[in-house]
C-alpha positions in Angstrom: 33.9 -51.3 -83.8 30.8 -49.0 -82.7 32.0 -45.8 -81.2 30.2 -45.4 -77.6 30.3 -42.0 -76.0 29.0 -40.7 -72.9 28.2 -36.9 -72.5 28.8 -36.4 -68.6 29.0 -33.4 -66.1 32.3 -31.4 -66.3 33.1 -28.2 -64.2 34.2 -24.8 -65.0 34.5 -24.6 -68.8 33.7 -22.1 -71.1 34.8 -20.6 -74.6 34.2 -20.0 -78.3 34.7 -21.6 -81.6 33.4 -23.1 -84.7 29.8 -24.1 -86.1 28.9 -27.6 -87.2 30.0 -28.7 -90.8 27.3 -27.8 -93.2 25.1 -31.0 -94.4 25.6 -31.4 -98.1 22.3 -32.5 -99.7 22.2 -33.2 -103.4 18.5 -33.4 -103.5 17.1 -30.2 -105.6 13.6 -30.4 -104.1 13.0 -29.1 -100.6 11.9 -32.1 -98.4 10.0 -29.8 -95.9 7.4 -28.8 -98.8 4.9 -31.6 -99.6 3.3 -30.8 -103.0 0.7 -32.6 -105.1 -1.5 -31.7 -108.0 -4.3 -34.0 -106.7 -5.9 -34.2 -103.2 -6.2 -37.4 -101.5 -9.3 -39.3 -102.3 -10.0 -40.0 -98.5 -10.5 -36.6 -97.0 -9.3 -37.9 -93.6 -5.7 -37.8 -95.0 -5.9 -34.1 -95.9 -3.2 -32.1 -93.5 -4.2 -31.2 -90.5 -3.5 -27.7 -89.0 -2.8 -27.2 -85.2 -1.0 -25.0 -83.0 -1.4 -26.7 -79.5 -4.7 -25.1 -78.9 -6.6 -25.1 -82.0 -6.7 -27.6 -84.8 -8.7 -28.5 -87.9 -8.2 -30.7 -91.2 -7.9 -28.5 -94.2 -11.4 -27.8 -95.9 -13.1 -29.5 -92.9 -16.1 -27.6 -91.4 -15.2 -29.0 -88.0 -12.5 -27.8 -85.6 -11.4 -28.4 -81.9 -10.1 -26.6 -79.2 -7.7 -28.3 -76.7 -9.3 -29.1 -73.2 -12.9 -28.4 -74.6 -15.3 -31.3 -74.2 -18.7 -32.4 -74.2 -20.3 -35.3 -72.6 -20.3 -36.9 -69.1 -18.0 -39.7 -68.2 -17.5 -42.5 -71.0 -19.4 -40.3 -73.1 -17.0 -37.3 -73.1 -15.4 -36.4 -76.4 -14.1 -33.2 -78.1 -16.6 -30.7 -78.7 -17.1 -29.9 -82.3 -16.7 -26.3 -83.2 -17.9 -25.0 -86.7 -15.0 -23.7 -88.9 -15.5 -20.8 -90.8 -12.4 -21.5 -92.7 -14.1 -24.4 -94.4 -13.7 -22.8 -97.8 -12.6 -23.9 -101.1 -11.4 -21.6 -103.8 -12.7 -22.3 -107.3 -12.5 -20.4 -110.8 -14.6 -21.1 -113.7 -12.6 -22.1 -116.9 -13.3 -20.1 -119.9 -11.9 -20.2 -123.6 -10.0 -17.0 -123.3 -8.3 -18.0 -119.9 -7.6 -21.5 -120.9 -7.5 -24.7 -118.6 -7.0 -24.2 -114.8 -3.8 -25.7 -113.3 -4.1 -26.4 -109.5 -1.5 -27.2 -106.9 -1.7 -28.1 -103.2 1.3 -27.8 -100.9 2.2 -28.0 -97.2 5.2 -26.0 -96.2 6.3 -27.6 -92.9 9.0 -24.8 -92.7 5.9 -22.3 -92.0 2.9 -24.5 -91.1 1.0 -22.9 -94.1 -1.1 -24.9 -96.6 -1.5 -23.3 -99.9 -3.9 -24.1 -102.8 -2.7 -22.3 -106.1 -4.6 -22.1 -109.2 -3.5 -20.7 -112.4 -4.8 -19.8 -115.6 -3.6 -17.8 -118.4 -5.2 -14.6 -116.7 -4.4 -15.0 -112.8 -2.7 -16.8 -110.3 -4.6 -17.2 -107.3 -3.5 -18.6 -103.9 -5.4 -19.6 -100.9 -3.3 -19.9 -97.8 -4.5 -21.3 -94.5 -2.7 -21.6 -91.2 -3.0 -22.2 -87.3 -1.2 -19.2 -85.9 1.8 -20.3 -84.2 2.5 -17.4 -81.9 -1.4 -16.6 -81.2 -2.8 -19.9 -80.6 -6.5 -18.6 -80.4 -6.3 -17.6 -84.0 -6.7 -19.6 -87.5 -6.1 -17.6 -90.5 -6.9 -17.7 -94.2 -5.5 -15.3 -96.9 -6.3 -15.0 -100.7 -3.9 -13.4 -103.2 -4.8 -12.8 -106.6 -2.1 -11.6 -109.3 -3.2 -10.9 -112.6 -0.9 -12.7 -115.5 -0.5 -11.9 -119.1 -2.0 -8.6 -120.5 -5.5 -9.2 -119.9 -7.3 -6.2 -118.3 -10.8 -7.7 -117.7 -11.9 -8.2 -114.0 -11.2 -11.7 -112.6 -13.4 -13.4 -110.1 -12.8 -16.3 -108.1 -15.3 -18.2 -105.9 -15.2 -19.2 -102.3 -17.1 -22.3 -101.6 -18.0 -22.5 -98.0 -19.4 -25.3 -95.8 -19.4 -23.3 -92.8 -22.6 -23.2 -90.6 -22.6 -21.5 -87.1 -24.0 -24.4 -85.1 -22.7 -27.4 -83.4 -24.1 -30.6 -81.8 -21.9 -30.1 -78.8 -22.2 -26.3 -78.0 -25.6 -24.2 -77.7 -24.5 -21.1 -79.4 -26.2 -17.7 -79.5 -25.5 -15.0 -81.8 -24.2 -11.4 -80.6 -23.9 -8.2 -82.5 -20.9 -8.0 -84.6 -17.6 -7.4 -82.7 -15.1 -4.9 -84.4 -16.6 -5.9 -87.8 -16.4 -9.6 -87.1 -19.3 -12.0 -86.7 -19.7 -13.3 -83.2 -21.3 -16.2 -81.4 -20.6 -17.8 -77.9 -22.3 -20.5 -75.9 -21.6 -23.4 -73.5 -21.4 -27.0 -74.0 -24.1 -29.1 -73.3 -23.1 -31.5 -70.9 -20.0 -31.2 -68.3 -17.6 -34.2 -67.8 -18.3 -34.3 -64.3 -21.9 -34.3 -63.1 -22.5 -30.8 -61.2 -19.6 -29.1 -62.9 -20.1 -25.8 -64.8 -20.2 -26.4 -68.6 -17.4 -24.3 -70.1 -18.0 -21.4 -72.1 -16.6 -20.8 -75.8 -16.5 -17.6 -77.9 -16.0 -17.6 -81.5 -15.4 -14.6 -83.6 -14.7 -14.4 -87.5 -14.3 -11.9 -90.3 -17.2 -12.7 -92.6 -16.0 -14.5 -95.8 -17.8 -13.4 -99.0 -18.9 -16.1 -101.8 -16.3 -14.5 -104.2 -13.3 -12.2 -104.6 -12.6 -9.9 -107.5 -9.5 -8.5 -109.0 -10.6 -5.1 -110.7 -9.8 -4.1 -114.1 -7.3 -1.5 -113.1 -5.7 -3.8 -110.4 -2.5 -5.9 -111.1 -2.9 -7.8 -107.7 -5.0 -7.8 -104.4 -4.9 -9.7 -101.1 -7.5 -10.3 -98.8 -7.1 -11.8 -95.0 -9.7 -13.5 -92.8 -9.3 -14.5 -89.3 -11.0 -17.0 -86.8 -10.4 -16.5 -83.2 -11.6 -18.7 -80.4 -12.1 -17.2 -76.8 -10.3 -14.2 -76.3 -7.5 -12.3 -78.3 -9.6 -9.5 -79.9 -6.2 -7.8 -81.0 -6.2 -10.3 -83.6 -8.7 -8.4 -85.8 -6.3 -5.3 -85.6 -3.2 -7.4 -86.3 -5.0 -8.5 -89.7 -5.9 -5.1 -90.7 -2.4 -4.0 -90.1 -1.0 -7.0 -92.0 1.1 -8.4 -89.1 -0.2 -11.7 -88.6 2.0 -13.9 -90.9 5.2 -12.4 -89.8 4.8 -13.4 -85.9 3.7 -16.8 -87.3 6.6 -17.5 -89.6 9.1 -16.1 -86.7 7.5 -18.5 -84.3 7.8 -21.6 -86.6 11.5 -20.5 -87.6 12.2 -20.5 -83.7 10.5 -24.0 -83.4 12.8 -25.4 -86.3 16.0 -23.7 -85.1 15.8 -25.6 -81.8 14.7 -29.1 -83.0 15.8 -30.0 -86.5 16.5 -33.4 -88.1 18.5 -33.4 -91.5 19.2 -36.5 -93.1 21.1 -37.5 -96.1 19.6 -40.6 -97.5 16.3 -41.9 -98.9 14.0 -39.0 -99.7 11.0 -40.9 -98.3 12.8 -41.4 -95.1 13.6 -37.6 -94.6 10.1 -36.5 -95.5 8.6 -39.0 -93.1 11.0 -37.7 -90.6 10.2 -34.1 -91.3 6.3 -34.9 -91.4 6.6 -36.6 -88.0 8.4 -33.8 -86.4 6.1 -31.1 -87.8 2.8 -32.8 -86.8 4.1 -33.5 -83.4 5.3 -30.0 -82.9 1.9 -28.9 -84.1 0.2 -30.6 -81.3 2.1 -28.9 -78.7 1.8 -25.0 -77.6 3.9 -22.2 -78.3 7.3 -21.8 -76.8 5.9 -18.4 -75.4 2.6 -19.6 -74.2 1.6 -18.7 -70.5 1.5 -22.2 -68.7 -1.6 -23.9 -67.3 -3.8 -23.8 -70.8 -2.3 -27.2 -72.5 -5.0 -29.8 -72.6 -2.6 -32.7 -73.4 -2.1 -34.6 -76.8 -4.5 -37.3 -78.1 -3.5 -39.9 -80.5 -5.1 -38.0 -83.4 -4.2 -34.5 -82.3 -6.5 -31.5 -82.2 -7.8 -32.1 -85.7 -9.7 -35.1 -84.5 -11.5 -36.3 -81.8 -15.4 -35.9 -81.9 -17.8 -38.4 -80.8 -17.3 -41.7 -81.7 -14.0 -40.7 -83.7 -10.4 -41.3 -83.2 -10.8 -42.1 -79.5 -12.8 -39.2 -78.6 -9.9 -36.7 -78.4 -8.9 -38.5 -75.0 -5.3 -38.3 -73.6 -3.8 -42.0 -73.2 -0.5 -43.2 -72.5 0.4 -42.4 -76.1 1.2 -39.0 -74.9 3.8 -40.0 -72.1 5.4 -42.8 -73.7 5.1 -42.2 -77.3 5.2 -38.8 -78.0 6.6 -37.0 -75.0 10.4 -38.5 -75.3 11.3 -36.8 -78.7 9.9 -33.6 -77.8 11.4 -33.7 -74.4 14.9 -34.2 -76.1 14.5 -30.9 -78.0 12.2 -28.6 -75.7 12.2 -29.7 -72.0 9.7 -26.6 -71.4 7.1 -28.0 -73.7 7.8 -31.5 -72.2 6.9 -29.8 -68.9 3.5 -28.9 -70.1 2.8 -32.7 -70.5 3.9 -33.1 -66.7 1.7 -30.0 -65.7 -1.2 -31.4 -67.6 -1.0 -34.7 -65.4 -0.5 -32.4 -62.3 -3.8 -30.5 -62.9 -5.4 -34.1 -62.9 -4.5 -35.1 -59.4 -7.9 -34.9 -58.1 -9.5 -37.0 -60.7 -6.6 -39.7 -60.2 -7.2 -39.7 -56.7 -10.8 -40.3 -57.2 -10.2 -42.9 -59.6 -8.0 -45.1 -56.9 -10.5 -44.5 -54.2 -13.3 -45.7 -56.8 -11.3 -48.7 -57.2 -10.6 -49.3 -53.4 -6.9 -48.2 -53.4 -4.7 -45.6 -52.0 -2.7 -43.0 -53.7 -3.3 -42.0 -57.4 -4.6 -44.0 -60.4 -4.4 -42.1 -63.5 -7.0 -42.7 -66.1 -6.7 -44.9 -68.9 -8.3 -42.4 -71.1 -8.3 -38.8 -69.7 -9.9 -35.5 -70.5 -9.9 -32.4 -68.4 -10.7 -33.7 -64.7 -8.6 -36.7 -64.5 -11.5 -38.8 -63.9 -11.7 -42.2 -66.2 -13.5 -41.2 -69.4 -12.8 -44.6 -71.1 -16.3 -45.8 -72.8 -15.5 -49.3 -71.6 -14.9 -50.2 -68.0 -12.3 -52.8 -68.6 -9.4 -50.8 -69.7 -9.9 -48.3 -67.1 -9.9 -50.9 -64.5 -6.9 -53.1 -65.8 -4.7 -51.3 -68.0 -3.0 -49.8 -64.9 0.4 -49.7 -66.4 -0.6 -46.0 -67.4 0.4 -45.0 -63.8 4.1 -46.1 -64.5 3.9 -44.5 -67.8 2.9 -41.4 -66.4 5.8 -41.3 -63.8 8.4 -42.4 -66.5 8.0 -39.2 -68.2 8.5 -37.2 -64.9 11.6 -39.3 -64.5 13.1 -38.7 -67.9 12.4 -35.2 -67.4 14.5 -35.0 -64.2 17.3 -36.7 -65.8 17.2 -34.5 -68.9 16.9 -31.2 -66.8 18.0 -31.7 -63.1 15.0 -29.3 -62.8 13.8 -29.9 -59.3 11.3 -27.2 -59.3 8.8 -29.3 -61.4 8.8 -31.5 -58.3 8.6 -29.0 -55.7 6.6 -25.8 -56.8 5.3 -27.9 -59.7 3.7 -30.6 -57.5 5.5 -33.3 -59.6 6.6 -35.1 -56.1 2.6 -35.6 -55.4 2.4 -37.5 -58.6 5.5 -39.9 -57.9 4.6 -40.5 -54.4 0.9 -41.0 -55.2 1.7 -43.5 -57.7 4.0 -45.2 -55.7 1.2 -45.5 -52.7 -1.0 -46.6 -55.4 1.3 -49.8 -56.3 1.8 -50.6 -52.5 -2.0 -50.8 -52.1 -2.3 -52.8 -55.4 0.3 -55.6 -55.0 -0.3 -59.0 -53.4 2.6 -60.8 -51.5 3.2 -64.3 -52.5 4.6 -66.3 -49.7 5.2 -69.3 -52.3 7.1 -67.1 -54.9 8.8 -64.9 -52.2 7.7 -61.9 -54.3 4.9 -59.3 -54.8 2.4 -59.9 -57.7 0.0 -57.5 -59.7 -2.9 -59.4 -60.4 -6.0 -59.0 -62.7 -4.4 -56.7 -65.3 -4.4 -55.9 -69.2 -1.0 -55.4 -70.5 -0.2 -53.0 -73.7 -1.0 -56.1 -75.6 -4.6 -55.5 -75.5 -5.5 -59.1 -77.0 -5.4 -60.2 -73.6 -7.0 -59.1 -70.2 -7.4 -60.3 -66.6 -3.8 -61.6 -66.7 -1.5 -61.8 -63.9 2.0 -60.1 -63.7 2.2 -58.6 -67.0 5.8 -58.3 -67.5 5.8 -54.7 -68.8 3.2 -53.7 -65.7 5.3 -55.0 -63.3 8.5 -53.8 -64.6 7.2 -50.2 -64.8 5.6 -50.4 -61.3 9.1 -51.5 -60.1 10.7 -48.3 -61.9 8.2 -45.9 -60.8 8.7 -47.1 -57.2 12.5 -47.1 -57.2 12.3 -43.4 -58.7 10.1 -42.6 -55.9 12.7 -43.6 -53.4 15.2 -41.7 -55.5 13.3 -38.5 -55.6 12.4 -38.9 -51.7 16.2 -38.7 -51.1 16.6 -35.8 -53.4 14.0 -33.9 -51.6 15.1 -35.1 -48.2 11.5 -36.7 -47.8 11.0 -39.8 -45.7 10.3 -42.5 -48.1 8.0 -45.3 -46.7 10.1 -48.6 -46.4 7.3 -50.2 -48.5 8.5 -48.5 -51.6 11.9 -49.9 -51.9 10.8 -53.4 -50.5 8.3 -53.8 -53.3 10.6 -52.3 -55.9 13.2 -55.1 -55.1 10.7 -57.8 -54.9 8.4 -57.3 -57.3 7.9 -60.3 -59.7 9.4 -60.0 -63.3 8.0 -62.8 -65.4 11.0 -64.9 -66.8 11.0 -68.4 -68.5 14.5 -70.1 -67.4 14.1 -72.8 -70.1 13.8 -70.7 -73.2 15.7 -67.7 -71.6 13.2 -65.0 -72.4 10.4 -62.7 -70.8 7.1 -64.2 -71.1 4.4 -61.2 -71.6 2.4 -62.5 -68.5 2.0 -65.5 -66.2 0.7 -68.3 -68.2 1.7 -66.9 -71.7 2.3 -69.5 -74.2 5.5 -69.1 -76.4 3.9 -68.2 -79.9 0.7 -66.8 -78.8 -0.3 -63.9 -81.3 0.2 -60.4 -79.6 -1.3 -57.1 -80.6 1.8 -54.8 -80.6 5.2 -53.9 -78.9 4.8 -55.0 -75.1 7.5 -57.0 -73.9 10.1 -55.7 -76.5 9.7 -52.2 -74.6 11.4 -53.7 -71.4 14.7 -52.9 -73.0 13.5 -49.7 -74.5 12.0 -47.3 -73.0 12.0 -49.1 -69.7 15.7 -49.7 -69.7 15.4 -53.1 -67.6 18.9 -54.7 -67.7 19.2 -58.0 -69.4 22.0 -60.0 -71.1 22.2 -59.5 -74.9 21.1 -62.9 -75.5 17.8 -62.6 -73.5 17.1 -59.1 -75.3 17.6 -61.1 -78.5 15.3 -63.6 -77.6 12.7 -61.4 -76.6 12.8 -59.6 -80.1 12.9 -62.7 -82.0 10.4 -64.5 -80.2 7.7 -61.6 -80.3 8.5 -60.4 -83.6 7.4 -63.8 -85.2 3.9 -63.4 -83.6 3.2 -59.5 -83.6 0.2 -58.7 -85.7 1.2 -57.1 -88.9 -1.6 -54.9 -89.1 -1.1 -53.9 -85.6 -0.5 -50.0 -84.5 2.1 -48.2 -86.3 4.4 -47.3 -83.3 5.1 -51.1 -82.8 7.8 -51.5 -85.5 10.1 -48.7 -84.2 10.4 -50.6 -80.9 11.6 -53.6 -82.5 14.1 -51.5 -84.4 15.5 -49.9 -81.4 16.0 -53.3 -80.0 18.1 -54.6 -83.0 20.1 -51.5 -83.3 21.2 -52.3 -79.5 22.4 -55.4 -80.8 24.1 -54.1 -83.9 21.6 -55.5 -86.3 21.5 -52.4 -88.5 19.6 -54.2 -91.7 17.2 -56.2 -89.8 16.2 -53.0 -87.7 16.0 -51.1 -90.9 13.8 -53.5 -92.5 11.2 -53.4 -89.5 11.3 -49.7 -89.5 10.5 -49.5 -93.1 7.2 -51.3 -92.4 5.9 -48.0 -90.7 6.0 -46.5 -94.1 2.8 -48.4 -95.0 1.1 -46.3 -92.5 1.9 -43.0 -94.2 -0.8 -41.9 -96.6 -1.1 -39.6 -99.2 1.3 -36.7 -100.3 1.0 -34.8 -97.1 2.7 -37.5 -94.8 -0.3 -38.1 -92.7 -0.1 -41.3 -90.6 -2.9 -43.8 -90.1 -2.9 -45.9 -86.9 -3.1 -49.3 -89.1 -1.3 -49.9 -92.4 -4.5 -50.5 -94.3 -5.4 -46.8 -93.6 -7.9 -47.8 -90.9 -8.0 -46.5 -87.3 -7.2 -43.1 -86.2 -5.9 -40.7 -88.6 -3.0 -38.0 -88.0 -1.7 -40.9 -85.6 0.9 -39.1 -83.5 1.4 -42.1 -81.6 2.8 -43.9 -84.6 4.8 -40.8 -85.5 6.2 -40.5 -81.9 7.4 -44.2 -82.3 9.2 -43.6 -85.7 10.9 -40.7 -84.1 12.3 -42.6 -81.3 13.5 -45.1 -83.5 15.9 -42.6 -85.0 16.6 -40.5 -82.0 17.2 -43.1 -79.5 18.0 -46.2 -82.1 20.2 -44.6 -84.5 22.2 -42.6 -82.1 21.4 -44.8 -78.8 20.6 -41.5 -76.9 18.9 -42.3 -73.7 17.1 -40.1 -71.3 19.0 -41.0 -68.0 22.3 -40.2 -69.5 23.4 -38.9 -73.0 25.2 -42.4 -73.5 25.0 -43.5 -77.2 26.5 -45.7 -79.9 25.6 -44.2 -83.2 24.7 -46.8 -85.8 23.2 -46.2 -89.2 22.3 -48.2 -92.3 24.3 -48.0 -95.4 21.6 -45.9 -97.3 21.9 -42.9 -94.7 25.2 -41.2 -95.0 24.6 -38.3 -92.7 22.4 -37.4 -90.0 22.3 -34.0 -88.2 20.3 -33.5 -85.0 20.2 -29.9 -84.0 19.0 -28.6 -80.6 19.5 -31.5 -78.3 18.8 -30.2 -74.7 20.7 -31.7 -71.9 21.2 -30.2 -68.3 20.6 -26.7 -69.4 22.6 -26.7 -72.7 21.8 -26.9 -76.2 23.9 -29.1 -78.6 24.1 -30.1 -82.2 25.0 -33.5 -83.4 26.5 -34.4 -86.8 27.1 -38.3 -88.0 29.1 -38.8 -91.1 30.5 -42.0 -91.7 32.9 -42.8 -88.9 32.8 -39.1 -87.7 30.7 -37.8 -84.8 30.9 -33.9 -84.6 29.4 -32.1 -81.5 28.8 -28.5 -80.7 27.7 -27.0 -77.7 25.3 -23.9 -78.2 24.1 -21.6 -75.9 22.4 -22.5 -72.5 18.8 -23.5 -72.9 16.5 -21.1 -71.2 13.4 -22.9 -69.6 11.3 -22.2 -66.6 12.8 -23.8 -63.4 15.8 -25.1 -65.1 19.1 -25.4 -63.3 21.8 -23.3 -64.8 23.8 -25.1 -67.7 26.0 -27.8 -66.5 29.5 -28.2 -68.1 29.7 -31.4 -70.0 32.5 -33.8 -71.4 32.6 -36.6 -73.9 33.9 -39.8 -72.5 34.8 -42.5 -75.0 33.8 -45.8 -73.5 36.6 -48.1 -74.9 39.6 -45.7 -74.2 38.3 -43.7 -71.3 39.4 -40.4 -73.1 37.5 -37.5 -71.9 36.9 -34.6 -74.2 35.5 -31.3 -72.8 32.6 -29.7 -74.5 33.5 -25.8 -74.8 30.6 -23.3 -75.8 30.6 -22.7 -79.5 33.5 -24.7 -80.3 33.3 -28.0 -82.3 34.5 -31.3 -80.8 35.1 -33.9 -83.4 35.5 -37.6 -82.5 36.4 -40.5 -84.8 
């Protein structure tokens, strides 16, 4: 029998106690370090390095800055900036030194990529990283260490592809700034006609063409920095040797609050770590000042130039696919997603008015203004489920934190109520069906358009309307009666004969579909349905889903089958995701053949959700779960779960569940930590969670 627990509110508890049992991993290698002797043949799968503000792909001569775009409307794309760190380290082979051995590694503990080369005479290391504490900063370090007894000078070459120019920014040079080269400029075309083009400042320490270890030196170290925008202090920090320690501490803090440890297949463990690393890299520092986050695009900050990887735009991918896993660990980072949407309110209002509706219409593709920037009109016009996707993230945030400040001072209520007003103006009443219809839409399954009553769209509209009523009650706001009326009577297509949910009106059972769509009704939407209907939805759509569709699809099927106790079936589907992991650095592609967007954070987010919300059964509206694992996973430890102001660690080992309540989480606007208890559903037994004390459940 499956163990089903609820973590619920309790009052007046405190205490001290034990730590979780230690994970016993027999693997001798560190799964957090991805190492290879050969770089991927396709440079798209070199590791991306980012810190929530700046990002670039190792060795690439282009980098990007979050929120910096060039181009108007549908031509808007991430502005390509020249990267001074587009440098490869080389050394000439000679007969006395022997052959050169190369090694490349990405240490996800620290976010540092290292190229090491070794000869009989020297060990040379090139380190690259996007600084985690100082987000305006990228760093390269080179270390030469003499090997053997040679006392000859040793020289390594630094082959640079850097050119201080851009197709998106008109740069002009300035005199050196504190010993660093300096250029600044503005993008060429604003996103919105008449707006001011944003400015960008780029300062870097000049990189020579070669470095030498002198005859009397046993080792030497050099540091080079790139800073974008402000942060003149970085050059001084580099001179004082203080850059790497602050970077390492920032990553250590991140991992301490969001760690997944698994005893099972090595490829599974590495995939989890890679997904979490790249997703965390797309979000800002825990200490960054609010208001600067530019959202998360499907390919992250390392991609998104003109015509590339969705041009760096923000989609529903951020709110539905990436946000839930981050929110479960770091509500303060999740809040930056919500704040990004709040900053686009004026654009969303403009979109609704342009389409002839009231309220807010969030763009299918978003940049800075919130106006629609999708190059093709049909998506912005018809893929309106984006509105419900955005509000679902706000809803989950409230349920995880009870932080009403996000909805008052943070203006989140304007988002929720503006979307509700949009749905009111967008629906059509059908006297024949005695229900409200949403006509002429494109569902998440983009193989179809101009359909009526997409079951996903209508369901997410129903949820966002119901949440608007709930929030209005919490804030003593007089909710229009239409919100509840429409939520109660909106059509949710259902085939009584075959006992399943058709994707839209007129969908014929067996029609090919692109990706997870209807199967998302159970999770993440949480639409109540009998197990037989859930099973039918999964079986019917699994058989007709495009096998080369986007990577996040199989994670949603896996969650569904885990809900029904079908562990092996879920695992087999989740394993399909491994085809999307390309090369030694665990970089995901959108499609399993390597095509589509790279560093595909959307797919990584879907994979993480399959583990966090599938294997464990966590749900965001309550911490109710029924842990269920395949036979080849003997232990899973999830450290840093944030819930109602608390931090918890969970260890699943066989039939045992260990829970420990850490300290209260500290994040802006949160309520004080609430006291919690575990409730065993079958017996009703209640076990209080006491701070610092381990709770063990069989």
